[in-house]
HTML snippet that shows the backbone in 3Dmol.js (N, CA, C, O; Angstrom):
<script src="https://3Dmol.org/build/3Dmol-min.js"></script>
<div id="view" style="width:600px;height:400px;position:relative"></div>
<script>
const pdb = `
ATOM      1  N   MET A   1      -1.494  17.751 -72.572  1.00  0.00           N
ATOM      2  CA  MET A   1      -2.345  18.790 -73.125  1.00  0.00           C
ATOM      3  C   MET A   1      -1.543  19.911 -73.801  1.00  0.00           C
ATOM      4  O   MET A   1      -1.971  20.372 -74.859  1.00  0.00           O
ATOM      5  N   PRO A   2      -0.394  20.386 -73.255  1.00  0.00           N
ATOM      6  CA  PRO A   2       0.343  21.463 -73.915  1.00  0.00           C
ATOM      7  C   PRO A   2       0.890  21.059 -75.278  1.00  0.00           C
ATOM      8  O   PRO A   2       1.145  21.919 -76.121  1.00  0.00           O
ATOM      9  N   VAL A   3       1.074  19.758 -75.506  1.00  0.00           N
ATOM     10  CA  VAL A   3       1.616  19.316 -76.786  1.00  0.00           C
ATOM     11  C   VAL A   3       0.618  19.601 -77.910  1.00  0.00           C
ATOM     12  O   VAL A   3       1.026  19.843 -79.046  1.00  0.00           O
ATOM     13  N   THR A   4      -0.664  19.575 -77.613  1.00  0.00           N
ATOM     14  CA  THR A   4      -1.652  19.826 -78.649  1.00  0.00           C
ATOM     15  C   THR A   4      -1.685  21.293 -79.054  1.00  0.00           C
ATOM     16  O   THR A   4      -2.040  21.607 -80.190  1.00  0.00           O
ATOM     17  N   PHE A   5      -1.325  22.191 -78.153  1.00  0.00           N
ATOM     18  CA  PHE A   5      -1.350  23.619 -78.478  1.00  0.00           C
ATOM     19  C   PHE A   5      -0.058  24.086 -79.150  1.00  0.00           C
ATOM     20  O   PHE A   5      -0.075  25.057 -79.907  1.00  0.00           O
ATOM     21  N   LEU A   6       1.041  23.418 -78.888  1.00  0.00           N
ATOM     22  CA  LEU A   6       2.322  23.779 -79.481  1.00  0.00           C
ATOM     23  C   LEU A   6       2.669  22.799 -80.590  1.00  0.00           C
ATOM     24  O   LEU A   6       2.401  21.604 -80.475  1.00  0.00           O
ATOM     25  N   ASP A   7       3.253  23.295 -81.643  1.00  0.00           N
ATOM     26  CA  ASP A   7       3.657  22.445 -82.747  1.00  0.00           C
ATOM     27  C   ASP A   7       5.054  21.917 -82.469  1.00  0.00           C
ATOM     28  O   ASP A   7       6.042  22.469 -82.954  1.00  0.00           O
ATOM     29  N   LEU A   8       5.134  20.855 -81.694  1.00  0.00           N
ATOM     30  CA  LEU A   8       6.414  20.279 -81.317  1.00  0.00           C
ATOM     31  C   LEU A   8       6.679  19.037 -82.149  1.00  0.00           C
ATOM     32  O   LEU A   8       5.755  18.314 -82.521  1.00  0.00           O
ATOM     33  N   ALA A   9       7.937  18.801 -82.434  1.00  0.00           N
ATOM     34  CA  ALA A   9       8.313  17.597 -83.159  1.00  0.00           C
ATOM     35  C   ALA A   9       8.104  16.387 -82.253  1.00  0.00           C
ATOM     36  O   ALA A   9       8.318  16.480 -81.044  1.00  0.00           O
ATOM     37  N   PRO A  10       7.692  15.262 -82.815  1.00  0.00           N
ATOM     38  CA  PRO A  10       7.482  14.087 -81.975  1.00  0.00           C
ATOM     39  C   PRO A  10       8.776  13.557 -81.372  1.00  0.00           C
ATOM     40  O   PRO A  10       8.756  12.935 -80.310  1.00  0.00           O
ATOM     41  N   GLU A  11       9.916  13.801 -82.052  1.00  0.00           N
ATOM     42  CA  GLU A  11      11.202  13.375 -81.528  1.00  0.00           C
ATOM     43  C   GLU A  11      12.138  14.580 -81.503  1.00  0.00           C
ATOM     44  O   GLU A  11      11.971  15.506 -82.297  1.00  0.00           O
ATOM     45  N   PRO A  12      13.093  14.580 -80.626  1.00  0.00           N
ATOM     46  CA  PRO A  12      14.072  15.683 -80.639  1.00  0.00           C
ATOM     47  C   PRO A  12      14.838  15.714 -81.967  1.00  0.00           C
ATOM     48  O   PRO A  12      15.059  14.678 -82.593  1.00  0.00           O
ATOM     49  N   VAL A  13      15.228  16.891 -82.371  1.00  0.00           N
ATOM     50  CA  VAL A  13      15.969  17.051 -83.620  1.00  0.00           C
ATOM     51  C   VAL A  13      17.349  16.439 -83.446  1.00  0.00           C
ATOM     52  O   VAL A  13      18.027  16.653 -82.441  1.00  0.00           O
ATOM     53  N   SER A  14      17.743  15.676 -84.449  1.00  0.00           N
ATOM     54  CA  SER A  14      19.052  15.030 -84.343  1.00  0.00           C
ATOM     55  C   SER A  14      20.162  16.072 -84.455  1.00  0.00           C
ATOM     56  O   SER A  14      19.966  17.167 -84.982  1.00  0.00           O
ATOM     57  N   MET A  15      21.306  15.706 -83.957  1.00  0.00           N
ATOM     58  CA  MET A  15      22.441  16.637 -83.946  1.00  0.00           C
ATOM     59  C   MET A  15      22.905  16.960 -85.362  1.00  0.00           C
ATOM     60  O   MET A  15      23.377  18.070 -85.608  1.00  0.00           O
ATOM     61  N   GLY A  16      22.787  16.032 -86.290  1.00  0.00           N
ATOM     62  CA  GLY A  16      23.223  16.260 -87.662  1.00  0.00           C
ATOM     63  C   GLY A  16      22.407  17.325 -88.362  1.00  0.00           C
ATOM     64  O   GLY A  16      22.958  18.136 -89.106  1.00  0.00           O
ATOM     65  N   VAL A  17      21.096  17.337 -88.137  1.00  0.00           N
ATOM     66  CA  VAL A  17      20.236  18.348 -88.761  1.00  0.00           C
ATOM     67  C   VAL A  17      20.530  19.721 -88.171  1.00  0.00           C
ATOM     68  O   VAL A  17      20.616  20.703 -88.908  1.00  0.00           O
ATOM     69  N   ALA A  18      20.684  19.803 -86.863  1.00  0.00           N
ATOM     70  CA  ALA A  18      20.990  21.084 -86.221  1.00  0.00           C
ATOM     71  C   ALA A  18      22.343  21.614 -86.695  1.00  0.00           C
ATOM     72  O   ALA A  18      22.490  22.810 -86.951  1.00  0.00           O
ATOM     73  N   LEU A  19      23.319  20.733 -86.811  1.00  0.00           N
ATOM     74  CA  LEU A  19      24.645  21.148 -87.287  1.00  0.00           C
ATOM     75  C   LEU A  19      24.580  21.620 -88.734  1.00  0.00           C
ATOM     76  O   LEU A  19      25.247  22.591 -89.090  1.00  0.00           O
ATOM     77  N   ALA A  20      23.796  20.956 -89.571  1.00  0.00           N
ATOM     78  CA  ALA A  20      23.653  21.363 -90.964  1.00  0.00           C
ATOM     79  C   ALA A  20      23.000  22.737 -91.074  1.00  0.00           C
ATOM     80  O   ALA A  20      23.405  23.550 -91.905  1.00  0.00           O
ATOM     81  N   VAL A  21      22.006  22.999 -90.255  1.00  0.00           N
ATOM     82  CA  VAL A  21      21.342  24.304 -90.288  1.00  0.00           C
ATOM     83  C   VAL A  21      22.295  25.396 -89.818  1.00  0.00           C
ATOM     84  O   VAL A  21      22.347  26.471 -90.416  1.00  0.00           O
ATOM     85  N   ILE A  22      23.044  25.134 -88.761  1.00  0.00           N
ATOM     86  CA  ILE A  22      23.989  26.131 -88.246  1.00  0.00           C
ATOM     87  C   ILE A  22      25.077  26.420 -89.289  1.00  0.00           C
ATOM     88  O   ILE A  22      25.420  27.581 -89.513  1.00  0.00           O
ATOM     89  N   LEU A  23      25.617  25.388 -89.920  1.00  0.00           N
ATOM     90  CA  LEU A  23      26.646  25.592 -90.945  1.00  0.00           C
ATOM     91  C   LEU A  23      26.085  26.323 -92.163  1.00  0.00           C
ATOM     92  O   LEU A  23      26.780  27.138 -92.769  1.00  0.00           O
ATOM     93  N   PHE A  24      24.840  26.039 -92.522  1.00  0.00           N
ATOM     94  CA  PHE A  24      24.212  26.739 -93.640  1.00  0.00           C
ATOM     95  C   PHE A  24      24.058  28.225 -93.335  1.00  0.00           C
ATOM     96  O   PHE A  24      24.329  29.065 -94.193  1.00  0.00           O
ATOM     97  N   VAL A  25      23.631  28.551 -92.132  1.00  0.00           N
ATOM     98  CA  VAL A  25      23.468  29.965 -91.752  1.00  0.00           C
ATOM     99  C   VAL A  25      24.818  30.674 -91.744  1.00  0.00           C
ATOM    100  O   VAL A  25      24.919  31.812 -92.203  1.00  0.00           O
ATOM    101  N   ILE A  26      25.853  30.017 -91.231  1.00  0.00           N
ATOM    102  CA  ILE A  26      27.193  30.616 -91.219  1.00  0.00           C
ATOM    103  C   ILE A  26      27.689  30.843 -92.647  1.00  0.00           C
ATOM    104  O   ILE A  26      28.282  31.882 -92.939  1.00  0.00           O
ATOM    105  N   ALA A  27      27.450  29.879 -93.534  1.00  0.00           N
ATOM    106  CA  ALA A  27      27.885  30.018 -94.929  1.00  0.00           C
ATOM    107  C   ALA A  27      27.152  31.159 -95.619  1.00  0.00           C
ATOM    108  O   ALA A  27      27.762  31.902 -96.388  1.00  0.00           O
ATOM    109  N   VAL A  28      25.857  31.315 -95.362  1.00  0.00           N
ATOM    110  CA  VAL A  28      25.099  32.407 -95.977  1.00  0.00           C
ATOM    111  C   VAL A  28      25.613  33.757 -95.482  1.00  0.00           C
ATOM    112  O   VAL A  28      25.741  34.692 -96.272  1.00  0.00           O
ATOM    113  N   VAL A  29      25.908  33.873 -94.193  1.00  0.00           N
ATOM    114  CA  VAL A  29      26.428  35.134 -93.652  1.00  0.00           C
ATOM    115  C   VAL A  29      27.787  35.461 -94.265  1.00  0.00           C
ATOM    116  O   VAL A  29      28.052  36.616 -94.598  1.00  0.00           O
ATOM    117  N   ILE A  30      28.648  34.459 -94.417  1.00  0.00           N
ATOM    118  CA  ILE A  30      29.969  34.694 -95.016  1.00  0.00           C
ATOM    119  C   ILE A  30      29.826  35.114 -96.478  1.00  0.00           C
ATOM    120  O   ILE A  30      30.526  36.019 -96.931  1.00  0.00           O
ATOM    121  N   LEU A  31      28.935  34.471 -97.213  1.00  0.00           N
ATOM    122  CA  LEU A  31      28.731  34.854 -98.619  1.00  0.00           C
ATOM    123  C   LEU A  31      28.160  36.265 -98.742  1.00  0.00           C
ATOM    124  O   LEU A  31      28.564  37.019 -99.627  1.00  0.00           O
ATOM    125  N   LEU A  32      27.227  36.629 -97.867  1.00  0.00           N
ATOM    126  CA  LEU A  32      26.682  37.991 -97.920  1.00  0.00           C
ATOM    127  C   LEU A  32      27.744  39.029 -97.568  1.00  0.00           C
ATOM    128  O   LEU A  32      27.807  40.085 -98.197  1.00  0.00           O
ATOM    129  N   ALA A  33      28.576  38.742 -96.574  1.00  0.00           N
ATOM    130  CA  ALA A  33      29.651  39.674 -96.216  1.00  0.00           C
ATOM    131  C   ALA A  33      30.649  39.806 -97.364  1.00  0.00           C
ATOM    132  O   ALA A  33      31.106  40.910 -97.661  1.00  0.00           O
ATOM    133  N   GLY A  34      30.989  38.702 -98.006  1.00  0.00           N
ATOM    134  CA  GLY A  34      31.896  38.758 -99.152  1.00  0.00           C
ATOM    135  C   GLY A  34      31.299  39.536-100.312  1.00  0.00           C
ATOM    136  O   GLY A  34      32.000  40.291-100.985  1.00  0.00           O
ATOM    137  N   GLY A  35      30.012  39.354-100.546  1.00  0.00           N
ATOM    138  CA  GLY A  35      29.348  40.119-101.599  1.00  0.00           C
ATOM    139  C   GLY A  35      29.328  41.600-101.305  1.00  0.00           C
ATOM    140  O   GLY A  35      29.496  42.418-102.210  1.00  0.00           O
ATOM    141  N   LEU A  36      29.123  41.954-100.046  1.00  0.00           N
ATOM    142  CA  LEU A  36      29.139  43.368 -99.668  1.00  0.00           C
ATOM    143  C   LEU A  36      30.523  43.970 -99.862  1.00  0.00           C
ATOM    144  O   LEU A  36      30.647  45.082-100.375  1.00  0.00           O
ATOM    145  N   VAL A  37      31.557  43.252 -99.459  1.00  0.00           N
ATOM    146  CA  VAL A  37      32.930  43.750 -99.648  1.00  0.00           C
ATOM    147  C   VAL A  37      33.233  43.910-101.130  1.00  0.00           C
ATOM    148  O   VAL A  37      33.824  44.910-101.536  1.00  0.00           O
ATOM    149  N   LEU A  38      32.837  42.941-101.935  1.00  0.00           N
ATOM    150  CA  LEU A  38      33.077  43.026-103.382  1.00  0.00           C
ATOM    151  C   LEU A  38      32.319  44.197-104.000  1.00  0.00           C
ATOM    152  O   LEU A  38      32.863  44.911-104.843  1.00  0.00           O
ATOM    153  N   PHE A  39      31.075  44.399-103.590  1.00  0.00           N
ATOM    154  CA  PHE A  39      30.279  45.513-104.110  1.00  0.00           C
ATOM    155  C   PHE A  39      30.895  46.854-103.737  1.00  0.00           C
ATOM    156  O   PHE A  39      31.001  47.746-104.580  1.00  0.00           O
ATOM    157  N   LEU A  40      31.302  47.003-102.483  1.00  0.00           N
ATOM    158  CA  LEU A  40      31.902  48.279-102.062  1.00  0.00           C
ATOM    159  C   LEU A  40      33.244  48.518-102.738  1.00  0.00           C
ATOM    160  O   LEU A  40      33.557  49.657-103.085  1.00  0.00           O
ATOM    161  N   TRP A  41      34.050  47.470-102.937  1.00  0.00           N
ATOM    162  CA  TRP A  41      35.323  47.623-103.620  1.00  0.00           C
ATOM    163  C   TRP A  41      35.110  48.047-105.070  1.00  0.00           C
ATOM    164  O   TRP A  41      35.800  48.941-105.562  1.00  0.00           O
ATOM    165  N   TYR A  42      34.154  47.408-105.762  1.00  0.00           N
ATOM    166  CA  TYR A  42      33.904  47.753-107.158  1.00  0.00           C
ATOM    167  C   TYR A  42      33.355  49.165-107.282  1.00  0.00           C
ATOM    168  O   TYR A  42      33.702  49.886-108.218  1.00  0.00           O
ATOM    169  N   ARG A  43      32.505  49.563-106.348  1.00  0.00           N
ATOM    170  CA  ARG A  43      31.952  50.924-106.376  1.00  0.00           C
ATOM    171  C   ARG A  43      33.048  51.958-106.154  1.00  0.00           C
ATOM    172  O   ARG A  43      33.081  52.981-106.837  1.00  0.00           O
ATOM    173  N   LYS A  44      33.945  51.702-105.205  1.00  0.00           N
ATOM    174  CA  LYS A  44      35.062  52.618-104.951  1.00  0.00           C
ATOM    175  C   LYS A  44      35.980  52.683-106.171  1.00  0.00           C
ATOM    176  O   LYS A  44      36.471  53.753-106.528  1.00  0.00           O
ATOM    177  N   ARG A  45      36.209  51.537-106.805  1.00  0.00           N
ATOM    178  CA  ARG A  45      37.075  51.499-107.981  1.00  0.00           C
ATOM    179  C   ARG A  45      36.465  52.250-109.148  1.00  0.00           C
ATOM    180  O   ARG A  45      37.178  52.924-109.891  1.00  0.00           O
ATOM    181  N   SER A  46      35.142  52.142-109.320  1.00  0.00           N
ATOM    182  CA  SER A  46      34.512  52.817-110.448  1.00  0.00           C
ATOM    183  C   SER A  46      34.391  54.326-110.210  1.00  0.00           C
ATOM    184  O   SER A  46      34.370  55.098-111.169  1.00  0.00           O
ATOM    185  N   LEU A  47      34.312  54.751-108.964  1.00  0.00           N
ATOM    186  CA  LEU A  47      34.220  56.182-108.676  1.00  0.00           C
ATOM    187  C   LEU A  47      35.594  56.852-108.636  1.00  0.00           C
ATOM    188  O   LEU A  47      35.680  58.077-108.545  1.00  0.00           O
ATOM    189  N   ARG A  48      36.665  56.064-108.703  1.00  0.00           N
ATOM    190  CA  ARG A  48      38.015  56.623-108.602  1.00  0.00           C
ATOM    191  C   ARG A  48      38.338  57.544-109.766  1.00  0.00           C
ATOM    192  O   ARG A  48      39.049  58.533-109.589  1.00  0.00           O
ATOM    193  N   HIS A  49      37.832  57.239-110.947  1.00  0.00           N
ATOM    194  CA  HIS A  49      38.189  58.006-112.136  1.00  0.00           C
ATOM    195  C   HIS A  49      37.231  59.154-112.421  1.00  0.00           C
ATOM    196  O   HIS A  49      37.417  59.885-113.393  1.00  0.00           O
ATOM    197  N   ARG A  50      36.231  59.318-111.607  1.00  0.00           N
ATOM    198  CA  ARG A  50      35.277  60.407-111.811  1.00  0.00           C
ATOM    199  C   ARG A  50      35.873  61.690-111.245  1.00  0.00           C
ATOM    200  O   ARG A  50      36.414  61.707-110.139  1.00  0.00           O
ATOM    201  N   GLU A  51      35.766  62.758-112.019  1.00  0.00           N
ATOM    202  CA  GLU A  51      36.325  64.037-111.588  1.00  0.00           C
ATOM    203  C   GLU A  51      35.246  64.894-110.948  1.00  0.00           C
ATOM    204  O   GLU A  51      34.071  64.828-111.309  1.00  0.00           O
ATOM    205  N   MET A  52      35.676  65.695-109.994  1.00  0.00           N
ATOM    206  CA  MET A  52      34.751  66.637-109.369  1.00  0.00           C
ATOM    207  C   MET A  52      34.505  67.796-110.320  1.00  0.00           C
ATOM    208  O   MET A  52      35.418  68.244-111.014  1.00  0.00           O
ATOM    209  N   VAL A  53      33.289  68.272-110.348  1.00  0.00           N
ATOM    210  CA  VAL A  53      32.951  69.430-111.163  1.00  0.00           C
ATOM    211  C   VAL A  53      33.213  70.665-110.321  1.00  0.00           C
ATOM    212  O   VAL A  53      32.574  70.875-109.290  1.00  0.00           O
ATOM    213  N   ARG A  54      34.151  71.471-110.764  1.00  0.00           N
ATOM    214  CA  ARG A  54      34.504  72.691-110.034  1.00  0.00           C
ATOM    215  C   ARG A  54      34.331  73.884-110.955  1.00  0.00           C
ATOM    216  O   ARG A  54      34.627  73.794-112.147  1.00  0.00           O
ATOM    217  N   PRO A  55      33.863  74.983-110.427  1.00  0.00           N
ATOM    218  CA  PRO A  55      33.744  76.167-111.281  1.00  0.00           C
ATOM    219  C   PRO A  55      35.124  76.693-111.670  1.00  0.00           C
ATOM    220  O   PRO A  55      36.088  76.592-110.911  1.00  0.00           O
ATOM    221  N   ASP A  56      35.187  77.257-112.875  1.00  0.00           N
ATOM    222  CA  ASP A  56      36.472  77.787-113.345  1.00  0.00           C
ATOM    223  C   ASP A  56      36.924  78.978-112.509  1.00  0.00           C
ATOM    224  O   ASP A  56      38.102  79.106-112.174  1.00  0.00           O
ATOM    225  N   VAL A  57      35.980  79.839-112.179  1.00  0.00           N
ATOM    226  CA  VAL A  57      36.313  81.031-111.402  1.00  0.00           C
ATOM    227  C   VAL A  57      35.441  81.016-110.146  1.00  0.00           C
ATOM    228  O   VAL A  57      34.213  81.064-110.231  1.00  0.00           O
ATOM    229  N   ALA A  58      36.078  80.950-109.001  1.00  0.00           N
ATOM    230  CA  ALA A  58      35.322  80.982-107.747  1.00  0.00           C
ATOM    231  C   ALA A  58      35.038  82.441-107.409  1.00  0.00           C
ATOM    232  O   ALA A  58      35.930  83.281-107.526  1.00  0.00           O
ATOM    233  N   PRO A  59      33.823  82.754-106.996  1.00  0.00           N
ATOM    234  CA  PRO A  59      33.535  84.145-106.635  1.00  0.00           C
ATOM    235  C   PRO A  59      34.326  84.566-105.398  1.00  0.00           C
ATOM    236  O   PRO A  59      34.462  83.815-104.432  1.00  0.00           O
ATOM    237  N   ALA A  60      34.833  85.774-105.463  1.00  0.00           N
ATOM    238  CA  ALA A  60      35.600  86.288-104.328  1.00  0.00           C
ATOM    239  C   ALA A  60      34.639  86.612-103.191  1.00  0.00           C
ATOM    240  O   ALA A  60      33.626  87.284-103.388  1.00  0.00           O
ATOM    241  N   LEU A  61      34.965  86.133-102.022  1.00  0.00           N
ATOM    242  CA  LEU A  61      34.107  86.362-100.862  1.00  0.00           C
ATOM    243  C   LEU A  61      34.653  87.511-100.028  1.00  0.00           C
ATOM    244  O   LEU A  61      35.857  87.763 -99.982  1.00  0.00           O
ATOM    245  N   ASP A  62      33.749  88.182 -99.388  1.00  0.00           N
ATOM    246  CA  ASP A  62      34.125  89.211 -98.433  1.00  0.00           C
ATOM    247  C   ASP A  62      34.805  88.516 -97.251  1.00  0.00           C
ATOM    248  O   ASP A  62      34.302  87.485 -96.805  1.00  0.00           O
ATOM    249  N   PRO A  63      35.902  89.015 -96.731  1.00  0.00           N
ATOM    250  CA  PRO A  63      36.596  88.339 -95.617  1.00  0.00           C
ATOM    251  C   PRO A  63      35.690  88.170 -94.398  1.00  0.00           C
ATOM    252  O   PRO A  63      35.841  87.208 -93.645  1.00  0.00           O
ATOM    253  N   VAL A  64      34.766  89.082 -94.201  1.00  0.00           N
ATOM    254  CA  VAL A  64      33.873  88.944 -93.049  1.00  0.00           C
ATOM    255  C   VAL A  64      32.919  87.771 -93.271  1.00  0.00           C
ATOM    256  O   VAL A  64      32.633  87.012 -92.345  1.00  0.00           O
ATOM    257  N   GLN A  65      32.428  87.626 -94.504  1.00  0.00           N
ATOM    258  CA  GLN A  65      31.523  86.522 -94.782  1.00  0.00           C
ATOM    259  C   GLN A  65      32.258  85.177 -94.809  1.00  0.00           C
ATOM    260  O   GLN A  65      31.670  84.149 -94.473  1.00  0.00           O
ATOM    261  N   ALA A  66      33.515  85.174 -95.200  1.00  0.00           N
ATOM    262  CA  ALA A  66      34.257  83.927 -95.289  1.00  0.00           C
ATOM    263  C   ALA A  66      34.440  83.296 -93.920  1.00  0.00           C
ATOM    264  O   ALA A  66      34.488  82.070 -93.817  1.00  0.00           O
ATOM    265  N   ASN A  67      34.542  84.089 -92.874  1.00  0.00           N
ATOM    266  CA  ASN A  67      34.754  83.550 -91.533  1.00  0.00           C
ATOM    267  C   ASN A  67      33.451  83.381 -90.757  1.00  0.00           C
ATOM    268  O   ASN A  67      33.474  82.941 -89.608  1.00  0.00           O
ATOM    269  N   HIS A  68      32.321  83.722 -91.363  1.00  0.00           N
ATOM    270  CA  HIS A  68      31.040  83.612 -90.673  1.00  0.00           C
ATOM    271  C   HIS A  68      30.586  82.149 -90.716  1.00  0.00           C
ATOM    272  O   HIS A  68      30.542  81.564 -91.798  1.00  0.00           O
ATOM    273  N   PRO A  69      30.248  81.542 -89.579  1.00  0.00           N
ATOM    274  CA  PRO A  69      29.927  80.109 -89.574  1.00  0.00           C
ATOM    275  C   PRO A  69      28.615  79.765 -90.270  1.00  0.00           C
ATOM    276  O   PRO A  69      28.423  78.606 -90.640  1.00  0.00           O
ATOM    277  N   ASN A  70      27.715  80.706 -90.462  1.00  0.00           N
ATOM    278  CA  ASN A  70      26.420  80.406 -91.078  1.00  0.00           C
ATOM    279  C   ASN A  70      26.452  80.534 -92.597  1.00  0.00           C
ATOM    280  O   ASN A  70      25.452  80.239 -93.251  1.00  0.00           O
ATOM    281  N   GLN A  71      27.544  80.955 -93.161  1.00  0.00           N
ATOM    282  CA  GLN A  71      27.657  81.068 -94.610  1.00  0.00           C
ATOM    283  C   GLN A  71      28.068  79.731 -95.198  1.00  0.00           C
ATOM    284  O   GLN A  71      28.912  79.040 -94.628  1.00  0.00           O
ATOM    285  N   PRO A  72      27.486  79.356 -96.327  1.00  0.00           N
ATOM    286  CA  PRO A  72      27.858  78.072 -96.945  1.00  0.00           C
ATOM    287  C   PRO A  72      29.254  78.091 -97.535  1.00  0.00           C
ATOM    288  O   PRO A  72      29.705  77.087 -98.087  1.00  0.00           O
TER     289      PRO A  72
END
`;
const viewer = $3Dmol.createViewer("view");
viewer.addModel(pdb, "pdb");
viewer.setStyle({}, {cartoon: {color: "spectrum"}});
viewer.zoomTo();
viewer.render();
</script>
């Protein structure tokens, strides 16, 4: 009776099919990790030549305000 409620295969899955699925999942994970590393490397390389925008003249701060932790 439980077989009718559960969608079970009539025969156990052969070892070759299970091994193929496991190897496929491992290959997909390795390819995704490699793609992530390549993407992060290319992004770091492209941002290397970008310069920070800095003001020419920084406003002089009051020494009391410069040491205050709540000041930006």
